[in-house]
C-alpha positions as CSV (number, residue, x, y, z in Angstrom):
1,M,108.4,98.5,122.1
2,D,109.0,96.5,119.0
3,D,105.5,97.3,117.8
4,E,106.2,101.0,118.2
5,K,109.4,100.7,116.2
6,T,107.6,98.7,113.5
7,E,104.9,101.4,113.3
8,D,107.4,104.2,113.1
9,T,109.2,102.3,110.2
10,V,105.9,101.7,108.4
11,V,104.9,105.4,108.7
12,S,108.4,106.5,107.5
13,V,108.3,104.2,104.4
14,E,104.8,105.3,103.7
15,C,105.7,109.0,103.8
16,E,108.8,108.4,101.6
17,S,106.6,106.6,99.0
18,R,103.9,109.2,99.1
19,D,106.3,112.1,98.7
20,S,108.0,110.5,95.6
21,L,104.7,110.3,93.7
22,K,104.0,112.4,90.6
23,P,101.0,114.8,90.9
24,E,98.5,112.5,89.2
25,Q,99.8,109.5,91.3
26,R,99.5,111.6,94.4
27,L,95.9,112.4,93.5
28,M,95.2,108.7,93.2
29,Y,96.9,108.0,96.5
30,D,95.0,110.8,98.3
31,K,91.7,109.6,96.9
32,V,92.2,105.9,97.9
33,M,93.7,106.8,101.3
34,G,90.9,109.3,102.0
35,H,88.4,106.6,101.2
36,F,90.3,104.0,103.3
37,L,91.0,106.2,106.4
38,T,87.4,107.5,106.7
39,Q,86.2,103.9,106.5
40,A,83.7,105.1,103.9
41,C,80.6,103.0,103.6
42,S,80.2,104.0,99.9
43,Q,81.9,101.7,97.4
44,L,84.8,103.1,95.4
45,L,84.6,102.2,91.7
46,L,87.3,104.1,90.0
47,H,89.1,104.5,86.7
48,W,92.8,105.2,86.7
49,E,93.1,106.3,83.0
50,C,96.8,106.2,82.1
51,W,97.0,108.4,79.0
52,R,99.0,106.7,76.3
53,W,99.8,103.9,78.6
54,H,103.2,103.0,77.0
55,G,103.7,100.0,79.2
56,Q,103.3,102.0,82.4
57,V,103.9,99.9,85.4
58,I,101.1,100.2,88.0
59,P,102.7,102.2,90.9
60,H,100.5,100.4,93.4
61,Q,103.5,99.5,95.5
62,S,103.9,103.2,96.4
63,A,100.7,104.9,95.4
64,L,98.4,102.3,96.9
65,G,100.5,100.3,99.3
66,A,99.7,102.5,102.3
67,P,96.3,101.0,103.1
68,S,98.0,97.6,103.5
69,S,100.6,99.2,105.9
70,R,97.8,100.6,108.0
71,L,96.3,97.2,108.4
72,G,99.6,95.6,109.6
73,R,102.3,93.4,108.2
74,K,100.2,90.2,108.1
75,R,97.3,91.6,106.2
76,D,96.9,93.1,102.7
77,A,94.2,95.7,101.8
78,C,95.1,95.9,98.1
79,L,95.3,93.0,95.6
80,A,96.7,93.7,92.1
81,C,95.7,91.5,89.2
82,R,95.5,91.8,85.4
83,A,92.9,91.1,82.8
84,T,95.2,88.7,80.9
85,G,98.7,87.4,81.0
86,V,100.1,90.1,78.8
87,A,101.3,92.2,81.8
88,G,103.1,89.2,83.4
89,N,106.4,91.0,83.4
90,Q,104.9,94.4,84.5
91,I,103.4,93.7,87.9
92,S,103.5,91.0,90.5
93,G,100.1,89.5,90.7
94,T,97.7,87.1,89.1
95,T,95.1,87.1,86.3
96,L,91.4,87.7,86.9
97,H,90.7,84.2,85.5
98,S,93.1,82.6,88.0
99,L,92.0,84.6,91.0
100,L,88.3,84.3,90.5
101,H,88.2,80.8,89.0
102,L,86.9,81.9,85.6
103,L,87.1,79.6,82.7
104,I,88.5,81.0,79.4
105,N,86.0,80.8,76.5
106,K,83.5,79.0,78.6
107,D,80.3,80.0,80.4
108,F,80.2,81.2,84.0
109,K,79.7,78.5,86.6
110,P,79.1,78.9,90.3
111,L,82.0,77.7,92.5
112,S,82.0,74.4,94.4
113,A,81.8,74.8,98.1
114,I,85.6,74.1,98.4
115,D,86.6,76.6,95.8
116,K,84.2,79.2,97.2
117,A,85.7,78.8,100.7
118,Q,89.2,79.2,99.2
119,L,88.3,82.3,97.3
120,Q,86.7,83.8,100.4
121,K,89.8,83.1,102.4
122,K,92.0,84.8,99.8
123,L,89.8,87.9,99.7
124,K,89.0,88.1,103.4
125,D,91.2,91.1,104.1
126,I,91.1,92.7,100.7
127,K,89.5,96.1,100.5
128,Y,90.7,97.2,97.0
129,L,91.1,95.1,93.9
130,I,93.3,96.7,91.3
131,V,92.8,95.5,87.7
132,D,95.5,96.2,85.1
133,E,95.0,96.1,81.3
134,K,91.4,97.5,81.5
135,S,91.3,97.9,77.7
136,M,91.2,94.1,77.5
137,L,88.1,93.8,79.8
138,G,85.0,92.8,77.8
139,L,81.4,93.2,78.9
140,R,81.0,89.5,79.4
141,L,84.2,89.2,81.6
142,L,83.1,92.2,83.7
143,S,79.7,90.6,84.2
144,W,81.5,87.4,85.4
145,I,83.7,89.4,87.8
146,D,80.6,91.0,89.2
147,D,78.9,87.6,89.6
148,R,81.9,85.9,91.2
149,L,82.5,88.7,93.7
150,R,78.8,88.7,94.7
151,E,79.2,85.0,95.3
152,A,82.4,85.6,97.4
153,F,80.7,88.2,99.5
154,P,77.2,86.9,100.2
155,N,76.5,89.5,102.8
156,R,76.7,92.2,100.2
157,N,75.6,90.3,97.1
158,E,73.0,92.9,96.3
159,E,75.8,95.4,95.5
160,F,77.9,95.4,92.4
161,F,81.1,93.3,92.8
162,G,79.9,92.2,96.2
163,G,80.7,95.7,97.6
164,L,84.4,95.3,96.9
165,N,86.3,98.5,95.9
166,I,87.5,98.2,92.3
167,L,90.2,100.3,90.5
168,L,90.5,99.8,86.8
169,V,93.9,100.8,85.5
170,G,95.1,101.3,81.9
171,D,94.5,103.0,78.6
172,F,91.5,102.2,76.3
173,F,93.8,103.0,73.3
174,Q,95.6,99.7,74.0
175,L,94.6,96.2,73.0
176,P,90.9,95.4,73.0
177,P,89.3,92.3,74.5
178,V,89.4,89.1,72.5
179,L,86.1,87.9,71.1
180,Q,84.2,90.2,73.5
181,K,82.7,93.7,73.3
182,P,84.8,96.2,75.1
183,V,83.3,97.7,78.3
184,Y,82.7,101.1,76.6
185,Y,80.7,99.5,73.7
186,D,77.6,101.8,73.2
187,K,75.5,99.8,70.8
188,E,72.9,97.1,71.4
189,V,74.0,94.3,73.7
190,Q,72.2,91.2,75.1
191,G,72.4,88.6,77.8
192,V,75.3,88.8,80.2
193,E,76.6,91.8,78.2
194,I,73.8,93.9,79.6
195,E,74.8,92.9,83.1
196,G,78.4,93.9,82.3
197,R,77.3,97.2,81.0
198,N,75.2,97.9,84.1
199,A,78.3,97.1,86.3
200,Y,80.6,99.3,84.2
201,R,78.3,102.3,84.4
202,H,78.8,102.4,88.1
203,F,82.4,103.4,87.7
204,D,81.8,107.0,88.4
205,K,85.2,108.4,89.3
206,T,88.3,108.9,87.1
207,V,91.9,109.9,87.7
208,F,94.1,110.7,84.7
209,L,97.9,109.9,84.6
210,K,99.2,111.9,81.6
211,V,103.0,111.3,82.0
212,A,104.5,108.2,80.3
213,Q,106.7,107.0,83.2
214,R,108.7,104.5,81.1
215,Q,109.7,107.0,78.4
216,R,110.8,109.9,80.5
217,G,114.1,111.7,79.8
218,K,115.9,113.2,76.7
219,D,117.2,109.8,75.5
220,Q,113.6,108.7,75.0
221,E,112.2,112.0,73.6
222,A,112.1,110.9,69.9
223,F,110.5,107.5,70.9
224,R,108.1,109.2,73.2
225,T,107.0,111.6,70.5
226,A,106.5,108.8,68.0
227,L,104.3,107.0,70.5
228,E,102.2,110.0,71.2
229,E,101.6,110.4,67.4
230,L,100.3,106.8,67.0
């Protein structure tokens, strides 16, 4: 009986969250939920391009929280992280470097057996990895993310990112990566940058969010206009 009440509550909250979404957010919700509910075998590698980002907070709590609800209270299907610490006040989450044990300004190194086991435990129930601040992703970092996730999911290590579904969120007009070529760099690259480019080119779906959520309303109209003219 308690389980039925819990399920009813989850569905009610899920519907309320879904119905409060803006059209572009709803498109994202439908795309991810459609992928999740059909248990699609194909990997989802998707851009959420937030036009003129303006400090937009990832609405993953409402737009992408439903898959987690479907799996039950003790399991999470979605994990949000950020490319750097810049968004620390924007979303609850961790950085890619912390999550995946990547060393800043140092070469990629395979994990020890203990660290690998810890990472696999952390990612065991994760179906969707949401990455904020995508403008700050460099080709080298994306290559390392790919390598680490293949390491974490050995049964699918022939697939990009170990077969994990990845959502890149943000606006490429924002801050570029530090001391790395951005993922959209189209000139000659070498070494691990080639691997990063190959991984990036597999992101074949894009959803655009064109409304600046933070600067809505008449009071912010002048500020919003100035931002859009940058």
